[in-house]
Every structure is written in C-alpha cells, then in structure tokens.
C-alpha positions as CSV (number, residue, x, y, z in Angstrom):
1,X,88.0,80.1,101.3
2,X,85.9,80.4,98.0
3,X,88.5,82.1,95.6
4,X,86.8,84.0,92.6
5,X,90.0,84.4,90.9
6,X,93.8,83.7,91.2
7,X,96.5,86.0,89.9
8,X,100.1,84.8,89.8
9,X,102.5,87.6,89.3
10,X,105.7,85.6,90.3
11,X,108.6,87.1,88.8
12,X,107.2,90.5,88.3
13,X,108.1,93.5,90.5
14,X,106.4,96.7,91.6
15,X,104.1,97.9,90.3
16,X,103.0,94.9,88.3
17,X,101.3,92.9,91.1
18,X,99.2,95.9,92.3
19,X,98.3,96.9,88.6
20,X,97.2,93.2,88.0
21,X,94.9,93.0,90.8
22,X,93.5,96.5,90.2
23,X,92.7,95.4,86.6
24,X,91.0,92.1,87.8
25,X,89.1,94.0,90.6
26,X,87.5,96.4,88.1
27,X,85.6,93.6,86.2
28,X,84.5,91.5,89.4
29,X,81.4,91.9,91.5
30,X,81.3,93.1,95.1
31,X,82.1,90.1,97.4
32,X,84.5,88.4,95.0
33,X,87.6,87.0,96.6
34,X,90.9,87.4,94.7
35,X,94.1,85.4,95.6
36,X,97.3,87.3,94.5
37,X,100.6,85.4,94.5
38,X,103.9,87.3,94.2
39,X,107.5,87.0,94.7
40,X,108.0,90.7,95.1
41,X,108.6,91.2,98.9
42,X,107.4,94.8,98.4
43,X,103.9,93.2,98.3
44,X,104.0,93.2,102.1
45,X,103.7,96.8,102.1
46,X,102.1,97.5,98.9
47,X,98.9,95.3,99.1
48,X,97.7,96.6,102.5
49,X,98.4,100.3,101.4
50,X,96.4,99.6,98.1
51,X,93.5,98.0,100.2
52,X,93.5,101.2,102.4
53,X,93.4,103.5,99.5
54,X,90.7,101.6,97.6
55,X,88.6,100.3,100.4
56,X,88.9,96.7,99.4
57,X,89.4,94.2,102.4
58,X,92.7,92.6,102.9
59,X,91.4,89.3,104.4
60,X,95.0,87.8,104.8
61,X,98.4,88.2,103.6
62,X,100.9,85.4,104.2
63,X,104.4,84.2,103.2
64,X,104.8,80.8,101.6
65,X,108.5,80.1,101.0
66,X,109.7,82.5,98.5
67,X,106.2,83.8,97.7
68,X,103.8,86.3,99.1
69,X,100.1,85.4,98.9
70,X,97.4,88.1,99.6
71,X,93.6,87.5,99.7
72,X,91.5,90.5,99.0
73,X,87.8,90.9,98.9
74,X,86.2,93.2,96.7
75,X,84.0,95.8,98.6
76,X,81.2,97.8,97.0
C-alpha cells in the first residue's frame, strides 16, 4: 500500500485518534491513504463509525499486538 501519511496516536484515548485523523484528512487530496495507529481498543468501533459518517473508505483495520492499525482512503 502506498501510504500518504502515518498518524501514531499510541497512548492517547478517545476522542484523540479520531480527532487527529479528521484533522489530517481535511488537508489531503482525494485518494490519499492514511495509516492510523492507536493503542485505544475503542478504535475498533470508532474508526468504522467515523468512516461511515464521513464517507471515507475504511480499507483495513487490524490488530498488531497491543496496537490497532487502520487504513483509511480519503473519498471526494
């Protein structure tokens, strides 16, 4: 995957991971791919819900040890 930007919010809890990806998405062009890393288990529910609400594409969400890693493509 060709990642445009990587955001590491390890150690931060809700709502920080979603606030950070929202801030980054505002300045990127359509088609950009963002990798979001978080240690907040709430990301499993929060990131898909945020993508549904904003229309961005959740490409993949996986767990890596104690981290959750989401890949989101900016739409429109």
